[in-house]
N, CA, C and O atoms as CSV, one atom per row, in Angstrom:
chain,resi,resn,atom,element,x,y,z
A,1,MET,N,N,15.624,14.970,0.547
A,1,MET,CA,C,14.221,15.090,0.135
A,1,MET,C,C,13.323,15.443,1.389
A,1,MET,O,O,13.569,14.918,2.475
A,2,SER,N,N,12.360,16.267,1.246
A,2,SER,CA,C,11.426,16.659,2.280
A,2,SER,C,C,10.522,15.428,2.651
A,2,SER,O,O,10.404,14.503,1.848
A,3,LYS,N,N,9.911,15.416,3.816
A,3,LYS,CA,C,8.845,14.388,4.082
A,3,LYS,C,C,7.862,14.450,3.078
A,3,LYS,O,O,7.470,13.418,2.535
A,4,ARG,N,N,7.324,15.817,2.710
A,4,ARG,CA,C,6.258,15.778,1.794
A,4,ARG,C,C,6.579,15.348,0.398
A,4,ARG,O,O,5.729,14.853,-0.343
A,5,ASP,N,N,7.748,15.534,0.075
A,5,ASP,CA,C,8.219,15.006,-1.392
A,5,ASP,C,C,8.486,13.509,-1.319
A,5,ASP,O,O,8.285,12.799,-2.304
A,6,ALA,N,N,8.895,13.064,-0.275
A,6,ALA,CA,C,9.098,11.651,-0.065
A,6,ALA,C,C,7.687,10.906,-0.153
A,6,ALA,O,O,7.494,9.977,-0.937
A,7,VAL,N,N,6.831,11.341,0.619
A,7,VAL,CA,C,5.432,10.730,0.600
A,7,VAL,C,C,4.837,10.811,-0.715
A,7,VAL,O,O,4.212,9.861,-1.185
A,8,LYS,N,N,5.024,12.050,-1.412
A,8,LYS,CA,C,4.301,12.125,-2.825
A,8,LYS,C,C,4.966,11.107,-3.717
A,8,LYS,O,O,4.263,10.312,-4.340
A,9,TYR,N,N,6.386,11.082,-3.824
A,9,TYR,CA,C,7.008,9.981,-4.522
A,9,TYR,C,C,6.723,8.691,-4.287
A,9,TYR,O,O,6.621,7.950,-5.264
A,10,LEU,N,N,6.554,8.203,-3.070
A,10,LEU,CA,C,6.114,6.766,-2.675
A,10,LEU,C,C,4.670,6.658,-3.092
A,10,LEU,O,O,4.397,5.604,-3.666
A,11,ALA,N,N,3.806,7.415,-2.950
A,11,ALA,CA,C,2.427,7.341,-3.380
A,11,ALA,C,C,2.277,7.271,-4.823
A,11,ALA,O,O,1.378,6.560,-5.274
A,12,ALA,N,N,3.033,7.909,-5.599
A,12,ALA,CA,C,3.161,7.794,-7.099
A,12,ALA,C,C,3.649,6.487,-7.582
A,12,ALA,O,O,3.128,5.876,-8.514
A,13,THR,N,N,4.819,6.029,-6.808
A,13,THR,CA,C,5.441,4.653,-7.015
A,13,THR,C,C,4.509,3.555,-6.721
A,13,THR,O,O,4.352,2.646,-7.536
A,14,TYR,N,N,3.866,3.593,-5.570
A,14,TYR,CA,C,3.069,2.502,-5.336
A,14,TYR,C,C,1.414,2.936,-5.014
A,14,TYR,O,O,0.986,3.152,-3.880
A,15,PRO,N,N,0.717,2.998,-6.095
A,15,PRO,CA,C,-0.362,3.625,-6.098
A,15,PRO,C,C,-1.446,2.771,-5.514
A,15,PRO,O,O,-2.599,3.200,-5.547
A,16,ASN,N,N,-1.135,1.372,-4.877
A,16,ASN,CA,C,-1.995,0.714,-4.216
A,16,ASN,C,C,-2.042,1.185,-2.659
A,16,ASN,O,O,-2.786,0.606,-1.868
A,17,GLN,N,N,-1.282,2.170,-2.297
A,17,GLN,CA,C,-1.358,2.737,-0.955
A,17,GLN,C,C,-1.590,4.295,-1.095
A,17,GLN,O,O,-1.278,4.927,-2.104
A,18,SER,N,N,-2.201,4.866,0.083
A,18,SER,CA,C,-2.512,6.217,-0.033
A,18,SER,C,C,-1.381,7.180,0.493
A,18,SER,O,O,-0.459,6.717,1.164
A,19,GLU,N,N,-1.451,8.476,0.199
A,19,GLU,CA,C,-0.366,9.340,0.628
A,19,GLU,C,C,-0.474,9.418,2.231
A,19,GLU,O,O,0.550,9.565,2.898
A,20,ARG,N,N,-1.654,9.322,2.789
A,20,ARG,CA,C,-1.836,9.330,4.146
A,20,ARG,C,C,-1.184,8.197,4.940
A,20,ARG,O,O,-0.681,8.358,6.052
A,21,TRP,N,N,-1.235,7.005,4.259
A,21,TRP,CA,C,-0.663,5.717,4.748
A,21,TRP,C,C,0.970,5.944,4.769
A,21,TRP,O,O,1.653,5.600,5.735
A,22,PHE,N,N,1.438,6.479,3.749
A,22,PHE,CA,C,2.929,6.699,3.699
A,22,PHE,C,C,3.166,7.830,4.812
A,22,PHE,O,O,4.104,7.709,5.600
A,23,CYS,N,N,2.479,8.702,4.854
A,23,CYS,CA,C,2.879,9.805,5.851
A,23,CYS,C,C,2.749,9.300,7.193
A,23,CYS,O,O,3.560,9.786,7.981
A,24,ARG,N,N,1.919,8.427,7.678
A,24,ARG,CA,C,1.889,7.738,8.996
A,24,ARG,C,C,2.975,6.893,9.295
A,24,ARG,O,O,3.415,6.730,10.434
A,25,ASN,N,N,3.474,6.278,8.126
A,25,ASN,CA,C,4.322,5.157,8.299
A,25,ASN,C,C,5.690,5.414,7.810
A,25,ASN,O,O,6.483,4.480,7.692
A,26,LEU,N,N,6.034,6.712,7.501
A,26,LEU,CA,C,7.347,6.997,6.891
A,26,LEU,C,C,8.562,6.674,7.715
A,26,LEU,O,O,9.600,6.297,7.172
A,27,ALA,N,N,8.464,6.801,8.878
A,27,ALA,CA,C,9.588,6.784,9.916
A,27,ALA,C,C,9.887,5.237,9.811
A,27,ALA,O,O,11.054,4.878,9.650
A,28,HIS,N,N,8.966,4.400,9.889
A,28,HIS,CA,C,8.988,2.875,10.058
A,28,HIS,C,C,9.695,2.462,8.509
A,28,HIS,O,O,10.750,1.835,8.413
A,29,ILE,N,N,9.005,2.878,7.512
A,29,ILE,CA,C,9.431,2.552,6.152
A,29,ILE,C,C,10.934,2.831,5.943
A,29,ILE,O,O,11.657,2.036,5.343
A,30,GLN,N,N,11.382,4.021,6.475
A,30,GLN,CA,C,12.795,4.395,6.307
A,30,GLN,C,C,13.801,3.458,6.918
A,30,GLN,O,O,14.972,3.376,6.546
A,31,SER,N,N,13.227,2.726,7.927
A,31,SER,CA,C,14.167,2.032,8.659
A,31,SER,C,C,14.194,0.466,8.252
A,31,SER,O,O,14.959,-0.320,8.811
A,32,LEU,N,N,13.286,0.074,7.221
A,32,LEU,CA,C,13.405,-1.154,6.677
A,32,LEU,C,C,14.386,-1.410,5.521
A,32,LEU,O,O,14.788,-0.498,4.799
A,33,ASN,N,N,14.736,-2.642,5.387
A,33,ASN,CA,C,15.541,-3.016,4.245
A,33,ASN,C,C,14.656,-3.197,3.056
A,33,ASN,O,O,13.445,-3.156,3.273
A,34,PRO,N,N,15.078,-3.394,1.813
A,34,PRO,CA,C,14.360,-3.400,0.682
A,34,PRO,C,C,13.459,-4.421,0.773
A,34,PRO,O,O,12.289,-4.129,0.527
A,35,GLU,N,N,13.771,-5.768,1.126
A,35,GLU,CA,C,12.819,-6.904,1.121
A,35,GLU,C,C,11.524,-6.692,1.982
A,35,GLU,O,O,10.378,-6.898,1.582
A,36,ARG,N,N,11.874,-6.265,3.182
A,36,ARG,CA,C,10.789,-5.918,4.192
A,36,ARG,C,C,10.000,-4.838,3.702
A,36,ARG,O,O,8.784,-4.859,3.898
A,37,LEU,N,N,10.543,-3.886,3.084
A,37,LEU,CA,C,9.648,-2.661,2.423
A,37,LEU,C,C,8.564,-3.277,1.513
A,37,LEU,O,O,7.371,-2.990,1.614
A,38,HIS,N,N,9.105,-4.198,0.563
A,38,HIS,CA,C,8.291,-4.743,-0.490
A,38,HIS,C,C,7.234,-5.545,0.224
A,38,HIS,O,O,6.088,-5.519,-0.224
A,39,ASP,N,N,7.513,-6.245,1.279
A,39,ASP,CA,C,6.473,-7.160,1.911
A,39,ASP,C,C,5.215,-6.193,2.561
A,39,ASP,O,O,4.019,-6.475,2.478
A,40,LEU,N,N,5.789,-4.980,3.230
A,40,LEU,CA,C,4.973,-4.109,3.800
A,40,LEU,C,C,3.945,-3.418,2.989
A,40,LEU,O,O,2.772,-3.249,3.323
A,41,ILE,N,N,4.514,-3.034,1.880
A,41,ILE,CA,C,3.886,-2.119,0.859
A,41,ILE,C,C,2.801,-3.132,0.032
A,41,ILE,O,O,1.647,-2.779,-0.212
A,42,PHE,N,N,3.236,-4.149,-0.270
A,42,PHE,CA,C,2.454,-5.141,-1.126
A,42,PHE,C,C,1.568,-6.254,-0.182
A,42,PHE,O,O,1.179,-7.347,-0.595
A,43,HIS,N,N,1.381,-5.791,0.975
A,43,HIS,CA,C,0.505,-6.806,1.951
A,43,HIS,C,C,-0.931,-6.752,1.360
A,43,HIS,O,O,-1.471,-5.687,1.062
A,44,SER,N,N,-1.482,-7.903,1.218
A,44,SER,CA,C,-2.856,-8.032,0.835
A,44,SER,C,C,-3.791,-7.718,1.971
A,44,SER,O,O,-3.607,-8.068,3.137
A,45,ASP,N,N,-4.902,-6.963,1.480
A,45,ASP,CA,C,-5.971,-6.577,2.511
A,45,ASP,C,C,-6.949,-7.580,2.259
A,45,ASP,O,O,-7.537,-7.655,1.180
A,46,PRO,N,N,-7.162,-8.416,3.291
A,46,PRO,CA,C,-8.097,-9.652,3.266
A,46,PRO,C,C,-9.635,-9.086,3.168
A,46,PRO,O,O,-10.497,-9.798,2.651
A,47,THR,N,N,-9.909,-7.967,3.608
A,47,THR,CA,C,-11.239,-7.481,3.563
A,47,THR,C,C,-11.637,-7.081,2.045
A,47,THR,O,O,-12.705,-7.416,1.532
A,48,ALA,N,N,-10.724,-6.385,1.450
A,48,ALA,CA,C,-10.739,-5.938,0.097
A,48,ALA,C,C,-10.782,-7.331,-0.787
A,48,ALA,O,O,-11.588,-7.442,-1.710
A,49,ARG,N,N,-9.926,-8.310,-0.467
A,49,ARG,CA,C,-10.095,-9.496,-1.216
A,49,ARG,C,C,-11.315,-10.112,-1.292
A,49,ARG,O,O,-11.824,-10.428,-2.367
A,50,THR,N,N,-11.927,-10.346,0.010
A,50,THR,CA,C,-13.214,-10.754,0.028
A,50,THR,C,C,-14.255,-10.185,-0.641
A,50,THR,O,O,-15.120,-10.844,-1.219
A,51,ALA,N,N,-14.216,-8.895,-0.591
A,51,ALA,CA,C,-15.246,-8.037,-1.318
A,51,ALA,C,C,-15.066,-8.381,-2.898
A,51,ALA,O,O,-16.007,-8.657,-3.641
A,52,ILE,N,N,-13.709,-8.319,-3.283
A,52,ILE,CA,C,-13.643,-8.531,-4.824
A,52,ILE,C,C,-14.148,-9.851,-5.096
A,52,ILE,O,O,-15.003,-9.924,-5.979
A,53,ASN,N,N,-13.756,-11.019,-4.458
A,53,ASN,CA,C,-14.222,-12.156,-4.615
A,53,ASN,C,C,-15.711,-12.479,-4.618
A,53,ASN,O,O,-16.157,-13.385,-5.322
A,54,ASN,N,N,-16.455,-11.752,-3.846
A,54,ASN,CA,C,-17.836,-11.713,-3.670
A,54,ASN,C,C,-18.517,-11.253,-5.074
A,54,ASN,O,O,-19.417,-11.876,-5.637
A,55,VAL,N,N,-17.928,-10.057,-5.532
A,55,VAL,CA,C,-18.249,-9.327,-6.692
A,55,VAL,C,C,-17.965,-10.303,-7.871
A,55,VAL,O,O,-18.875,-10.475,-8.682
A,56,MET,N,N,-16.903,-10.893,-8.022
A,56,MET,CA,C,-16.589,-11.808,-9.123
A,56,MET,C,C,-17.551,-12.997,-9.068
A,56,MET,O,O,-17.971,-13.368,-10.164
A,57,LYS,N,N,-17.963,-13.643,-8.011
A,57,LYS,CA,C,-18.891,-14.721,-7.825
A,57,LYS,C,C,-20.307,-14.247,-8.212
A,57,LYS,O,O,-21.099,-15.058,-8.690
A,58,GLU,N,N,-20.635,-13.004,-8.026
A,58,GLU,CA,C,-22.045,-12.468,-8.460
A,58,GLU,C,C,-22.033,-12.364,-9.985
A,58,GLU,O,O,-22.996,-12.747,-10.650
A,59,GLN,N,N,-20.935,-11.844,-10.529
A,59,GLN,CA,C,-20.819,-11.629,-12.007
A,59,GLN,C,C,-20.793,-12.914,-12.764
A,59,GLN,O,O,-21.245,-12.981,-13.907
A,60,ALA,N,N,-20.202,-14.064,-12.064
A,60,ALA,CA,C,-20.105,-15.299,-12.796
A,60,ALA,C,C,-21.450,-16.052,-12.714
A,60,ALA,O,O,-21.651,-16.978,-13.499
A,61,ALA,N,N,-22.350,-15.712,-11.833
A,61,ALA,CA,C,-23.549,-16.428,-11.628
A,61,ALA,C,C,-24.693,-15.948,-12.574
A,61,ALA,O,O,-25.804,-16.476,-12.517
């Protein structure tokens, strides 16, 4: 599979990450075992989480 196809496949499979992110990190991703790959891809973004929580608080008020 070419790098372009791998990036497109990963971006389609994990829509919470961008194609650009997969392109920049492909070599590192390929070196990970499945458990570490899951931890990396599904890492929570604290800035986004804070923004979401703020919006939810505003809607509840």
